[in-house]
PDB file of N, CA, C and O in Angstrom, chain B, residues numbered from 101:
ATOM      1  N   MET B 101      95.174  48.855  16.823  1.00  0.00           N
ATOM      2  CA  MET B 101      93.841  49.515  16.770  1.00  0.00           C
ATOM      3  C   MET B 101      92.936  48.492  17.264  1.00  0.00           C
ATOM      4  O   MET B 101      93.077  47.270  17.306  1.00  0.00           O
ATOM      5  N   GLY B 102      91.787  49.391  17.701  1.00  0.00           N
ATOM      6  CA  GLY B 102      90.647  48.584  18.508  1.00  0.00           C
ATOM      7  C   GLY B 102      89.586  47.936  17.451  1.00  0.00           C
ATOM      8  O   GLY B 102      89.577  48.406  16.313  1.00  0.00           O
ATOM      9  N   LYS B 103      88.798  47.002  17.742  1.00  0.00           N
ATOM     10  CA  LYS B 103      87.510  46.452  17.229  1.00  0.00           C
ATOM     11  C   LYS B 103      86.644  47.665  17.122  1.00  0.00           C
ATOM     12  O   LYS B 103      86.512  48.598  17.915  1.00  0.00           O
ATOM     13  N   VAL B 104      86.014  47.416  15.822  1.00  0.00           N
ATOM     14  CA  VAL B 104      85.189  48.792  15.317  1.00  0.00           C
ATOM     15  C   VAL B 104      83.730  47.925  15.651  1.00  0.00           C
ATOM     16  O   VAL B 104      82.996  47.947  16.639  1.00  0.00           O
ATOM     17  N   HIS B 105      83.685  47.429  14.822  1.00  0.00           N
ATOM     18  CA  HIS B 105      82.050  46.979  14.555  1.00  0.00           C
ATOM     19  C   HIS B 105      81.746  45.310  14.808  1.00  0.00           C
ATOM     20  O   HIS B 105      80.832  44.820  14.145  1.00  0.00           O
ATOM     21  N   GLY B 106      82.241  44.733  15.432  1.00  0.00           N
ATOM     22  CA  GLY B 106      82.373  43.158  15.675  1.00  0.00           C
ATOM     23  C   GLY B 106      82.923  42.400  14.692  1.00  0.00           C
ATOM     24  O   GLY B 106      83.158  42.851  13.571  1.00  0.00           O
ATOM     25  N   SER B 107      83.173  41.154  15.066  1.00  0.00           N
ATOM     26  CA  SER B 107      83.810  40.254  14.352  1.00  0.00           C
ATOM     27  C   SER B 107      83.065  39.741  13.103  1.00  0.00           C
ATOM     28  O   SER B 107      81.848  39.815  13.272  1.00  0.00           O
ATOM     29  N   LEU B 108      83.445  39.206  11.813  1.00  0.00           N
ATOM     30  CA  LEU B 108      83.071  38.646  10.814  1.00  0.00           C
ATOM     31  C   LEU B 108      82.223  37.400  10.947  1.00  0.00           C
ATOM     32  O   LEU B 108      81.505  36.963  10.047  1.00  0.00           O
ATOM     33  N   ALA B 109      82.361  36.898  12.083  1.00  0.00           N
ATOM     34  CA  ALA B 109      81.723  36.011  12.325  1.00  0.00           C
ATOM     35  C   ALA B 109      80.349  36.033  12.445  1.00  0.00           C
ATOM     36  O   ALA B 109      79.674  35.027  12.232  1.00  0.00           O
ATOM     37  N   ARG B 110      79.847  37.162  12.790  1.00  0.00           N
ATOM     38  CA  ARG B 110      78.446  37.457  12.909  1.00  0.00           C
ATOM     39  C   ARG B 110      77.555  38.009  11.971  1.00  0.00           C
ATOM     40  O   ARG B 110      76.376  38.347  12.074  1.00  0.00           O
ATOM     41  N   ALA B 111      78.553  38.039  10.804  1.00  0.00           N
ATOM     42  CA  ALA B 111      78.028  38.501   9.409  1.00  0.00           C
ATOM     43  C   ALA B 111      76.760  37.881   8.766  1.00  0.00           C
ATOM     44  O   ALA B 111      76.858  36.682   8.505  1.00  0.00           O
ATOM     45  N   GLY B 112      75.814  38.370   8.523  1.00  0.00           N
ATOM     46  CA  GLY B 112      74.572  37.802   7.965  1.00  0.00           C
ATOM     47  C   GLY B 112      73.476  37.296   9.295  1.00  0.00           C
ATOM     48  O   GLY B 112      72.469  36.620   9.089  1.00  0.00           O
ATOM     49  N   LYS B 113      73.815  37.669  10.352  1.00  0.00           N
ATOM     50  CA  LYS B 113      73.062  36.760  11.453  1.00  0.00           C
ATOM     51  C   LYS B 113      71.654  37.297  11.181  1.00  0.00           C
ATOM     52  O   LYS B 113      70.751  36.469  11.301  1.00  0.00           O
ATOM     53  N   VAL B 114      71.312  38.563  10.830  1.00  0.00           N
ATOM     54  CA  VAL B 114      69.682  39.059  10.891  1.00  0.00           C
ATOM     55  C   VAL B 114      69.129  38.457   9.642  1.00  0.00           C
ATOM     56  O   VAL B 114      68.021  37.932   9.752  1.00  0.00           O
ATOM     57  N   LYS B 115      69.710  38.442   8.471  1.00  0.00           N
ATOM     58  CA  LYS B 115      69.011  37.986   7.617  1.00  0.00           C
ATOM     59  C   LYS B 115      68.760  36.446   7.458  1.00  0.00           C
ATOM     60  O   LYS B 115      67.906  36.015   6.683  1.00  0.00           O
ATOM     61  N   SER B 116      69.577  35.617   8.261  1.00  0.00           N
ATOM     62  CA  SER B 116      69.324  34.234   8.373  1.00  0.00           C
ATOM     63  C   SER B 116      68.513  34.046   9.301  1.00  0.00           C
ATOM     64  O   SER B 116      67.879  32.991   9.259  1.00  0.00           O
ATOM     65  N   GLN B 117      68.276  34.942  10.375  1.00  0.00           N
ATOM     66  CA  GLN B 117      67.343  34.866  11.419  1.00  0.00           C
ATOM     67  C   GLN B 117      65.812  35.273  11.144  1.00  0.00           C
ATOM     68  O   GLN B 117      64.847  35.061  11.878  1.00  0.00           O
ATOM     69  N   THR B 118      65.845  35.931   9.857  1.00  0.00           N
ATOM     70  CA  THR B 118      64.494  36.489   9.588  1.00  0.00           C
ATOM     71  C   THR B 118      63.491  35.480   8.994  1.00  0.00           C
ATOM     72  O   THR B 118      63.997  34.748   8.144  1.00  0.00           O
ATOM     73  N   PRO B 119      62.430  35.311   9.200  1.00  0.00           N
ATOM     74  CA  PRO B 119      61.541  34.207   8.662  1.00  0.00           C
ATOM     75  C   PRO B 119      61.024  34.500   7.156  1.00  0.00           C
ATOM     76  O   PRO B 119      60.516  35.574   6.833  1.00  0.00           O
ATOM     77  N   LYS B 120      61.174  33.648   6.469  1.00  0.00           N
ATOM     78  CA  LYS B 120      60.834  33.799   5.021  1.00  0.00           C
ATOM     79  C   LYS B 120      59.389  34.261   4.876  1.00  0.00           C
ATOM     80  O   LYS B 120      58.607  33.627   5.584  1.00  0.00           O
ATOM     81  N   ARG B 121      58.842  35.240   4.105  1.00  0.00           N
ATOM     82  CA  ARG B 121      57.596  35.832   3.864  1.00  0.00           C
ATOM     83  C   ARG B 121      56.431  34.813   3.382  1.00  0.00           C
ATOM     84  O   ARG B 121      55.470  34.508   4.088  1.00  0.00           O
ATOM     85  N   PHE B 122      56.688  34.290   1.947  1.00  0.00           N
ATOM     86  CA  PHE B 122      55.775  33.732   1.362  1.00  0.00           C
ATOM     87  C   PHE B 122      56.589  32.838   0.088  1.00  0.00           C
ATOM     88  O   PHE B 122      57.714  33.153  -0.299  1.00  0.00           O
ATOM     89  N   GLU B 123      55.998  31.968  -0.334  1.00  0.00           N
ATOM     90  CA  GLU B 123      56.265  31.331  -1.678  1.00  0.00           C
ATOM     91  C   GLU B 123      55.398  31.647  -2.863  1.00  0.00           C
ATOM     92  O   GLU B 123      54.178  31.675  -2.704  1.00  0.00           O
ATOM     93  N   ARG B 124      55.899  31.873  -3.965  1.00  0.00           N
ATOM     94  CA  ARG B 124      55.130  32.312  -4.969  1.00  0.00           C
ATOM     95  C   ARG B 124      53.862  31.188  -5.181  1.00  0.00           C
ATOM     96  O   ARG B 124      52.640  31.335  -5.190  1.00  0.00           O
ATOM     97  N   ASP B 125      54.625  30.151  -5.326  1.00  0.00           N
ATOM     98  CA  ASP B 125      53.623  29.048  -5.505  1.00  0.00           C
ATOM     99  C   ASP B 125      52.336  28.878  -4.601  1.00  0.00           C
ATOM    100  O   ASP B 125      51.323  28.326  -5.031  1.00  0.00           O
ATOM    101  N   ASP B 126      52.434  29.355  -3.409  1.00  0.00           N
ATOM    102  CA  ASP B 126      51.105  29.172  -2.623  1.00  0.00           C
ATOM    103  C   ASP B 126      50.355  30.238  -2.675  1.00  0.00           C
ATOM    104  O   ASP B 126      49.165  30.067  -2.412  1.00  0.00           O
ATOM    105  N   PHE B 127      50.731  31.359  -2.957  1.00  0.00           N
ATOM    106  CA  PHE B 127      49.822  32.585  -3.063  1.00  0.00           C
ATOM    107  C   PHE B 127      49.321  33.000  -4.867  1.00  0.00           C
ATOM    108  O   PHE B 127      48.644  33.966  -5.220  1.00  0.00           O
ATOM    109  N   GLY B 128      49.855  32.029  -5.657  1.00  0.00           N
ATOM    110  CA  GLY B 128      49.740  32.368  -7.038  1.00  0.00           C
ATOM    111  C   GLY B 128      50.971  33.397  -7.605  1.00  0.00           C
ATOM    112  O   GLY B 128      51.987  33.608  -6.942  1.00  0.00           O
ATOM    113  N   SER B 129      50.729  33.972  -8.871  1.00  0.00           N
ATOM    114  CA  SER B 129      51.959  34.427  -9.435  1.00  0.00           C
ATOM    115  C   SER B 129      52.277  35.548  -8.735  1.00  0.00           C
ATOM    116  O   SER B 129      51.638  35.958  -7.765  1.00  0.00           O
ATOM    117  N   PHE B 130      53.471  36.175  -9.307  1.00  0.00           N
ATOM    118  CA  PHE B 130      53.982  37.462  -8.889  1.00  0.00           C
ATOM    119  C   PHE B 130      53.027  38.616  -8.886  1.00  0.00           C
ATOM    120  O   PHE B 130      52.740  39.299  -7.902  1.00  0.00           O
ATOM    121  N   ASP B 131      52.527  38.763 -10.224  1.00  0.00           N
ATOM    122  CA  ASP B 131      51.719  39.567 -10.721  1.00  0.00           C
ATOM    123  C   ASP B 131      50.431  39.857  -9.710  1.00  0.00           C
ATOM    124  O   ASP B 131      50.005  40.976  -9.425  1.00  0.00           O
ATOM    125  N   ASP B 132      49.919  38.607  -9.242  1.00  0.00           N
ATOM    126  CA  ASP B 132      48.709  38.743  -8.292  1.00  0.00           C
ATOM    127  C   ASP B 132      49.060  39.342  -7.003  1.00  0.00           C
ATOM    128  O   ASP B 132      48.331  40.165  -6.451  1.00  0.00           O
ATOM    129  N   ILE B 133      50.133  38.948  -6.537  1.00  0.00           N
ATOM    130  CA  ILE B 133      50.615  39.590  -5.346  1.00  0.00           C
ATOM    131  C   ILE B 133      50.791  41.192  -5.395  1.00  0.00           C
ATOM    132  O   ILE B 133      50.485  41.994  -4.512  1.00  0.00           O
ATOM    133  N   MET B 134      51.243  41.396  -6.391  1.00  0.00           N
ATOM    134  CA  MET B 134      51.545  42.891  -6.493  1.00  0.00           C
ATOM    135  C   MET B 134      50.398  43.698  -6.813  1.00  0.00           C
ATOM    136  O   MET B 134      50.354  44.869  -6.438  1.00  0.00           O
ATOM    137  N   ASP B 135      49.239  43.047  -7.636  1.00  0.00           N
ATOM    138  CA  ASP B 135      47.965  43.700  -7.641  1.00  0.00           C
ATOM    139  C   ASP B 135      47.408  43.859  -6.312  1.00  0.00           C
ATOM    140  O   ASP B 135      46.843  44.913  -6.021  1.00  0.00           O
ATOM    141  N   GLY B 136      47.499  43.042  -5.594  1.00  0.00           N
ATOM    142  CA  GLY B 136      46.878  43.051  -4.227  1.00  0.00           C
ATOM    143  C   GLY B 136      47.359  44.131  -3.371  1.00  0.00           C
ATOM    144  O   GLY B 136      46.599  44.809  -2.678  1.00  0.00           O
ATOM    145  N   LEU B 137      48.826  44.313  -3.430  1.00  0.00           N
ATOM    146  CA  LEU B 137      49.488  45.249  -2.713  1.00  0.00           C
ATOM    147  C   LEU B 137      49.245  46.648  -3.543  1.00  0.00           C
ATOM    148  O   LEU B 137      49.404  47.666  -2.868  1.00  0.00           O
ATOM    149  N   ARG B 138      48.957  46.790  -4.633  1.00  0.00           N
ATOM    150  CA  ARG B 138      48.554  48.097  -5.106  1.00  0.00           C
ATOM    151  C   ARG B 138      47.255  48.581  -4.685  1.00  0.00           C
ATOM    152  O   ARG B 138      47.081  49.784  -4.489  1.00  0.00           O
ATOM    153  N   ARG B 139      46.300  47.701  -4.526  1.00  0.00           N
ATOM    154  CA  ARG B 139      44.793  47.996  -4.150  1.00  0.00           C
ATOM    155  C   ARG B 139      45.249  48.449  -2.619  1.00  0.00           C
ATOM    156  O   ARG B 139      44.898  49.563  -2.229  1.00  0.00           O
ATOM    157  N   GLU B 140      45.815  47.825  -1.990  1.00  0.00           N
ATOM    158  CA  GLU B 140      46.044  47.995  -0.356  1.00  0.00           C
ATOM    159  C   GLU B 140      46.573  49.205  -0.096  1.00  0.00           C
ATOM    160  O   GLU B 140      46.114  49.875   0.829  1.00  0.00           O
ATOM    161  N   TYR B 141      47.725  49.709  -0.954  1.00  0.00           N
ATOM    162  CA  TYR B 141      48.297  50.889  -0.720  1.00  0.00           C
ATOM    163  C   TYR B 141      48.172  51.959  -1.771  1.00  0.00           C
ATOM    164  O   TYR B 141      48.996  52.843  -2.008  1.00  0.00           O
ATOM    165  N   SER B 142      46.691  51.687  -2.533  1.00  0.00           N
ATOM    166  CA  SER B 142      46.295  52.797  -3.443  1.00  0.00           C
ATOM    167  C   SER B 142      46.220  54.135  -2.723  1.00  0.00           C
ATOM    168  O   SER B 142      46.039  54.118  -1.506  1.00  0.00           O
ATOM    169  N   ASN B 143      46.337  55.234  -3.335  1.00  0.00           N
ATOM    170  CA  ASN B 143      46.234  56.472  -2.924  1.00  0.00           C
ATOM    171  C   ASN B 143      46.953  56.695  -1.450  1.00  0.00           C
ATOM    172  O   ASN B 143      46.583  57.606  -0.709  1.00  0.00           O
ATOM    173  N   ARG B 144      47.705  56.047  -1.197  1.00  0.00           N
ATOM    174  CA  ARG B 144      48.517  55.834   0.107  1.00  0.00           C
ATOM    175  C   ARG B 144      47.765  56.113   1.466  1.00  0.00           C
ATOM    176  O   ARG B 144      48.196  56.712   2.451  1.00  0.00           O
ATOM    177  N   THR B 145      46.301  55.418   1.232  1.00  0.00           N
ATOM    178  CA  THR B 145      45.492  55.526   2.323  1.00  0.00           C
ATOM    179  C   THR B 145      45.769  54.267   3.282  1.00  0.00           C
ATOM    180  O   THR B 145      45.009  53.302   3.360  1.00  0.00           O
ATOM    181  N   LEU B 146      46.918  54.407   3.971  1.00  0.00           N
ATOM    182  CA  LEU B 146      47.276  53.098   4.745  1.00  0.00           C
ATOM    183  C   LEU B 146      46.121  53.417   6.130  1.00  0.00           C
ATOM    184  O   LEU B 146      45.510  54.464   6.342  1.00  0.00           O
ATOM    185  N   ILE B 147      46.092  52.277   6.844  1.00  0.00           N
ATOM    186  CA  ILE B 147      45.333  52.383   8.040  1.00  0.00           C
ATOM    187  C   ILE B 147      45.964  53.332   8.833  1.00  0.00           C
ATOM    188  O   ILE B 147      47.171  53.200   9.032  1.00  0.00           O
ATOM    189  N   PHE B 148      45.257  54.427   9.405  1.00  0.00           N
ATOM    190  CA  PHE B 148      45.988  55.423  10.326  1.00  0.00           C
ATOM    191  C   PHE B 148      44.755  55.855  11.369  1.00  0.00           C
ATOM    192  O   PHE B 148      43.667  56.366  11.103  1.00  0.00           O
ATOM    193  N   TYR B 149      45.281  55.492  12.557  1.00  0.00           N
ATOM    194  CA  TYR B 149      44.095  56.003  13.467  1.00  0.00           C
ATOM    195  C   TYR B 149      44.241  57.424  14.056  1.00  0.00           C
ATOM    196  O   TYR B 149      45.326  57.894  14.396  1.00  0.00           O
ATOM    197  N   ASP B 150      43.245  57.967  14.134  1.00  0.00           N
ATOM    198  CA  ASP B 150      43.787  59.442  15.084  1.00  0.00           C
ATOM    199  C   ASP B 150      43.652  59.238  16.297  1.00  0.00           C
ATOM    200  O   ASP B 150      42.588  58.705  16.612  1.00  0.00           O
ATOM    201  N   ARG B 151      44.624  59.562  17.399  1.00  0.00           N
ATOM    202  CA  ARG B 151      44.789  59.220  18.427  1.00  0.00           C
ATOM    203  C   ARG B 151      43.629  59.842  19.421  1.00  0.00           C
ATOM    204  O   ARG B 151      43.352  59.277  20.480  1.00  0.00           O
ATOM    205  N   SER B 152      43.094  60.831  19.071  1.00  0.00           N
ATOM    206  CA  SER B 152      41.997  61.653  19.803  1.00  0.00           C
ATOM    207  C   SER B 152      40.647  60.994  19.902  1.00  0.00           C
ATOM    208  O   SER B 152      40.070  60.762  20.965  1.00  0.00           O
ATOM    209  N   SER B 153      40.183  60.703  18.662  1.00  0.00           N
ATOM    210  CA  SER B 153      38.871  60.257  18.468  1.00  0.00           C
ATOM    211  C   SER B 153      38.802  58.792  17.929  1.00  0.00           C
ATOM    212  O   SER B 153      37.744  58.208  17.697  1.00  0.00           O
ATOM    213  N   ARG B 154      39.856  58.345  17.782  1.00  0.00           N
ATOM    214  CA  ARG B 154      40.116  56.801  17.533  1.00  0.00           C
ATOM    215  C   ARG B 154      39.582  56.375  16.144  1.00  0.00           C
ATOM    216  O   ARG B 154      39.442  55.189  15.845  1.00  0.00           O
ATOM    217  N   LYS B 155      39.288  57.404  15.308  1.00  0.00           N
ATOM    218  CA  LYS B 155      38.892  57.146  14.043  1.00  0.00           C
ATOM    219  C   LYS B 155      39.787  56.913  12.968  1.00  0.00           C
ATOM    220  O   LYS B 155      40.766  57.658  12.998  1.00  0.00           O
ATOM    221  N   ARG B 156      39.752  56.135  12.060  1.00  0.00           N
ATOM    222  CA  ARG B 156      40.233  55.789  10.833  1.00  0.00           C
ATOM    223  C   ARG B 156      40.320  56.877   9.735  1.00  0.00           C
ATOM    224  O   ARG B 156      39.314  57.344   9.199  1.00  0.00           O
ATOM    225  N   ARG B 157      41.481  57.221   9.459  1.00  0.00           N
ATOM    226  CA  ARG B 157      41.623  58.278   8.591  1.00  0.00           C
ATOM    227  C   ARG B 157      42.605  58.403   7.785  1.00  0.00           C
ATOM    228  O   ARG B 157      43.612  57.773   8.111  1.00  0.00           O
ATOM    229  N   ARG B 158      42.671  59.160   6.591  1.00  0.00           N
ATOM    230  CA  ARG B 158      43.761  59.046   5.684  1.00  0.00           C
ATOM    231  C   ARG B 158      45.136  59.655   6.278  1.00  0.00           C
ATOM    232  O   ARG B 158      45.112  60.729   6.878  1.00  0.00           O
ATOM    233  N   ARG B 159      46.207  59.011   6.111  1.00  0.00           N
ATOM    234  CA  ARG B 159      47.410  59.452   6.805  1.00  0.00           C
ATOM    235  C   ARG B 159      47.704  60.514   6.264  1.00  0.00           C
ATOM    236  O   ARG B 159      47.275  60.698   5.125  1.00  0.00           O
ATOM    237  N   PRO B 160      48.675  61.734   7.025  1.00  0.00           N
ATOM    238  CA  PRO B 160      49.151  62.980   6.390  1.00  0.00           C
ATOM    239  C   PRO B 160      50.189  62.911   5.329  1.00  0.00           C
ATOM    240  O   PRO B 160      51.117  62.105   5.412  1.00  0.00           O
ATOM    241  N   PRO B 161      50.046  63.809   4.242  1.00  0.00           N
ATOM    242  CA  PRO B 161      51.349  63.527   3.189  1.00  0.00           C
ATOM    243  C   PRO B 161      52.616  63.794   3.687  1.00  0.00           C
ATOM    244  O   PRO B 161      52.826  64.553   4.634  1.00  0.00           O
ATOM    245  N   LYS B 162      53.591  63.095   2.976  1.00  0.00           N
ATOM    246  CA  LYS B 162      54.984  63.366   3.495  1.00  0.00           C
ATOM    247  C   LYS B 162      55.589  63.750   2.347  1.00  0.00           C
ATOM    248  O   LYS B 162      55.077  63.531   1.249  1.00  0.00           O
ATOM    249  N   GLY B 163      56.926  64.459   2.530  1.00  0.00           N
ATOM    250  CA  GLY B 163      57.666  64.845   1.474  1.00  0.00           C
ATOM    251  C   GLY B 163      57.245  65.727   0.352  1.00  0.00           C
ATOM    252  O   GLY B 163      56.825  66.829   0.705  1.00  0.00           O
ATOM    253  N   ARG B 164      57.267  65.484  -0.897  1.00  0.00           N
ATOM    254  CA  ARG B 164      57.134  66.178  -1.896  1.00  0.00           C
ATOM    255  C   ARG B 164      55.635  66.782  -1.925  1.00  0.00           C
ATOM    256  O   ARG B 164      55.295  67.919  -2.254  1.00  0.00           O
ATOM    257  N   ALA B 165      54.782  65.632  -1.461  1.00  0.00           N
ATOM    258  CA  ALA B 165      53.234  66.088  -1.367  1.00  0.00           C
ATOM    259  C   ALA B 165      52.787  66.988  -0.484  1.00  0.00           C
ATOM    260  O   ALA B 165      51.883  67.750  -0.826  1.00  0.00           O
ATOM    261  N   LYS B 166      53.353  67.054   0.823  1.00  0.00           N
ATOM    262  CA  LYS B 166      53.369  68.185   1.661  1.00  0.00           C
ATOM    263  C   LYS B 166      53.563  69.370   1.284  1.00  0.00           C
ATOM    264  O   LYS B 166      52.781  70.317   1.368  1.00  0.00           O
ATOM    265  N   LYS B 167      55.064  69.333   0.675  1.00  0.00           N
ATOM    266  CA  LYS B 167      55.603  70.778   0.086  1.00  0.00           C
ATOM    267  C   LYS B 167      54.495  71.274  -1.003  1.00  0.00           C
ATOM    268  O   LYS B 167      54.193  72.461  -1.127  1.00  0.00           O
ATOM    269  N   ARG B 168      53.971  70.301  -1.717  1.00  0.00           N
ATOM    270  CA  ARG B 168      52.917  70.838  -2.750  1.00  0.00           C
ATOM    271  C   ARG B 168      51.853  71.447  -2.134  1.00  0.00           C
ATOM    272  O   ARG B 168      51.521  72.556  -2.551  1.00  0.00           O
ATOM    273  N   ILE B 169      51.103  70.821  -1.001  1.00  0.00           N
ATOM    274  CA  ILE B 169      50.045  71.435  -0.088  1.00  0.00           C
ATOM    275  C   ILE B 169      50.562  72.581   0.415  1.00  0.00           C
ATOM    276  O   ILE B 169      49.789  73.521   0.231  1.00  0.00           O
ATOM    277  N   GLN B 170      51.609  72.894   1.005  1.00  0.00           N
ATOM    278  CA  GLN B 170      51.988  74.220   1.559  1.00  0.00           C
ATOM    279  C   GLN B 170      51.808  75.171   0.726  1.00  0.00           C
ATOM    280  O   GLN B 170      51.160  76.201   0.916  1.00  0.00           O
ATOM    281  N   TYR B 171      52.570  74.740  -0.539  1.00  0.00           N
ATOM    282  CA  TYR B 171      52.721  76.082  -1.561  1.00  0.00           C
ATOM    283  C   TYR B 171      51.378  76.450  -2.044  1.00  0.00           C
ATOM    284  O   TYR B 171      51.177  77.662  -2.120  1.00  0.00           O
ATOM    285  N   THR B 172      50.279  75.554  -2.436  1.00  0.00           N
ATOM    286  CA  THR B 172      49.034  75.888  -2.669  1.00  0.00           C
ATOM    287  C   THR B 172      48.364  76.670  -1.629  1.00  0.00           C
ATOM    288  O   THR B 172      47.577  77.550  -1.977  1.00  0.00           O
ATOM    289  N   ARG B 173      48.598  76.438  -0.351  1.00  0.00           N
ATOM    290  CA  ARG B 173      48.016  77.252   0.834  1.00  0.00           C
ATOM    291  C   ARG B 173      48.607  78.462   0.999  1.00  0.00           C
ATOM    292  O   ARG B 173      47.919  79.481   0.953  1.00  0.00           O
ATOM    293  N   ARG B 174      49.722  78.503   1.176  1.00  0.00           N
ATOM    294  CA  ARG B 174      50.479  79.773   1.101  1.00  0.00           C
ATOM    295  C   ARG B 174      50.410  80.831  -0.250  1.00  0.00           C
ATOM    296  O   ARG B 174      50.097  82.019  -0.175  1.00  0.00           O
ATOM    297  N   PHE B 175      50.714  80.230  -1.276  1.00  0.00           N
ATOM    298  CA  PHE B 175      50.745  81.360  -2.531  1.00  0.00           C
ATOM    299  C   PHE B 175      49.772  80.870  -3.540  1.00  0.00           C
ATOM    300  O   PHE B 175      49.790  81.713  -4.436  1.00  0.00           O
ATOM    301  N   VAL B 176      49.083  80.096  -3.789  1.00  0.00           N
ATOM    302  CA  VAL B 176      48.132  80.000  -4.567  1.00  0.00           C
ATOM    303  C   VAL B 176      46.453  80.355  -4.036  1.00  0.00           C
ATOM    304  O   VAL B 176      45.749  81.096  -4.721  1.00  0.00           O
ATOM    305  N   ASN B 177      46.091  79.913  -3.125  1.00  0.00           N
ATOM    306  CA  ASN B 177      44.815  80.110  -2.258  1.00  0.00           C
ATOM    307  C   ASN B 177      45.165  81.279  -1.429  1.00  0.00           C
ATOM    308  O   ASN B 177      45.038  81.051  -0.226  1.00  0.00           O
ATOM    309  N   VAL B 178      45.531  82.349  -1.701  1.00  0.00           N
ATOM    310  CA  VAL B 178      46.116  83.397  -0.722  1.00  0.00           C
ATOM    311  C   VAL B 178      44.801  84.176  -0.294  1.00  0.00           C
ATOM    312  O   VAL B 178      44.019  84.707  -1.084  1.00  0.00           O
ATOM    313  N   THR B 179      44.673  84.152   1.272  1.00  0.00           N
ATOM    314  CA  THR B 179      43.569  84.693   1.791  1.00  0.00           C
ATOM    315  C   THR B 179      44.238  85.746   2.705  1.00  0.00           C
ATOM    316  O   THR B 179      45.053  85.413   3.566  1.00  0.00           O
ATOM    317  N   LEU B 180      43.836  87.132   2.471  1.00  0.00           N
ATOM    318  CA  LEU B 180      44.390  88.038   2.830  1.00  0.00           C
ATOM    319  C   LEU B 180      43.712  88.716   3.713  1.00  0.00           C
ATOM    320  O   LEU B 180      42.716  89.192   3.168  1.00  0.00           O
ATOM    321  N   THR B 181      43.802  89.084   5.220  1.00  0.00           N
ATOM    322  CA  THR B 181      42.887  89.509   6.070  1.00  0.00           C
ATOM    323  C   THR B 181      43.675  90.855   6.736  1.00  0.00           C
ATOM    324  O   THR B 181      44.839  90.832   7.138  1.00  0.00           O
ATOM    325  N   GLY B 182      42.826  91.970   6.761  1.00  0.00           N
ATOM    326  CA  GLY B 182      43.442  93.229   6.735  1.00  0.00           C
ATOM    327  C   GLY B 182      44.853  93.628   6.145  1.00  0.00           C
ATOM    328  O   GLY B 182      45.737  94.234   6.751  1.00  0.00           O
ATOM    329  N   GLY B 183      44.891  93.116   4.697  1.00  0.00           N
ATOM    330  CA  GLY B 183      45.889  93.417   3.893  1.00  0.00           C
ATOM    331  C   GLY B 183      47.543  92.684   4.187  1.00  0.00           C
ATOM    332  O   GLY B 183      48.656  92.922   3.718  1.00  0.00           O
ATOM    333  N   LYS B 184      47.033  91.727   5.175  1.00  0.00           N
ATOM    334  CA  LYS B 184      48.484  90.919   5.503  1.00  0.00           C
ATOM    335  C   LYS B 184      47.939  89.398   5.263  1.00  0.00           C
ATOM    336  O   LYS B 184      46.737  89.136   5.306  1.00  0.00           O
ATOM    337  N   ARG B 185      48.884  88.487   5.022  1.00  0.00           N
ATOM    338  CA  ARG B 185      49.099  87.403   4.981  1.00  0.00           C
ATOM    339  C   ARG B 185      49.037  86.760   6.442  1.00  0.00           C
ATOM    340  O   ARG B 185      49.894  87.207   7.204  1.00  0.00           O
ATOM    341  N   LYS B 186      48.138  85.745   6.998  1.00  0.00           N
ATOM    342  CA  LYS B 186      48.556  85.298   8.253  1.00  0.00           C
ATOM    343  C   LYS B 186      49.423  84.075   8.027  1.00  0.00           C
ATOM    344  O   LYS B 186      49.261  83.215   7.160  1.00  0.00           O
ATOM    345  N   MET B 187      50.367  84.140   8.946  1.00  0.00           N
ATOM    346  CA  MET B 187      51.262  83.161   9.009  1.00  0.00           C
ATOM    347  C   MET B 187      50.985  81.753  10.053  1.00  0.00           C
ATOM    348  O   MET B 187      51.377  80.614   9.796  1.00  0.00           O
ATOM    349  N   ASN B 188      50.365  82.089  11.031  1.00  0.00           N
ATOM    350  CA  ASN B 188      49.976  81.270  11.840  1.00  0.00           C
ATOM    351  C   ASN B 188      48.324  80.620  11.756  1.00  0.00           C
ATOM    352  O   ASN B 188      47.517  81.436  12.203  1.00  0.00           O
ATOM    353  N   PRO B 189      47.808  79.566  11.364  1.00  0.00           N
ATOM    354  CA  PRO B 189      46.440  79.459  10.802  1.00  0.00           C
ATOM    355  C   PRO B 189      45.732  79.184  12.135  1.00  0.00           C
ATOM    356  O   PRO B 189      44.506  79.271  12.064  1.00  0.00           O
ATOM    357  N   ASN B 190      46.260  78.859  13.380  1.00  0.00           N
ATOM    358  CA  ASN B 190      45.370  78.692  14.658  1.00  0.00           C
ATOM    359  C   ASN B 190      46.206  79.343  15.614  1.00  0.00           C
ATOM    360  O   ASN B 190      47.028  78.774  16.332  1.00  0.00           O
ATOM    361  N   PRO B 191      45.921  80.735  15.585  1.00  0.00           N
ATOM    362  CA  PRO B 191      46.662  81.558  16.855  1.00  0.00           C
ATOM    363  C   PRO B 191      46.655  81.347  18.080  1.00  0.00           C
ATOM    364  O   PRO B 191      47.658  81.437  18.789  1.00  0.00           O
ATOM    365  N   THR B 192      45.252  80.968  18.565  1.00  0.00           N
ATOM    366  CA  THR B 192      44.671  80.913  19.928  1.00  0.00           C
ATOM    367  C   THR B 192      44.949  79.599  20.669  1.00  0.00           C
ATOM    368  O   THR B 192      44.817  79.484  21.888  1.00  0.00           O
ATOM    369  N   ALA B 193      45.393  78.489  19.739  1.00  0.00           N
ATOM    370  CA  ALA B 193      45.575  77.015  20.227  1.00  0.00           C
ATOM    371  C   ALA B 193      46.824  77.199  21.264  1.00  0.00           C
ATOM    372  O   ALA B 193      47.272  76.226  21.869  1.00  0.00           O
TER     373      ALA B 193
END
């Protein structure tokens, strides 16, 4: 039987190489650190730069939030033009 994923001598290599991030004594209590992270990541408005205009804007939603927006766009705010629902919002692009 051949070797599959390398020997166990290399186990834990990446974790031991990774530098430690911080000590709690240096930056205050754990709650202070978490409060700072909550402020930074509130409303999931991470720094997101639009490549075309180089402006800072809110990043597009992912997962459940994206499905929720799709549902409201398609079924709640129905805009009927010509008696039919438009599937492609930007047909000429």
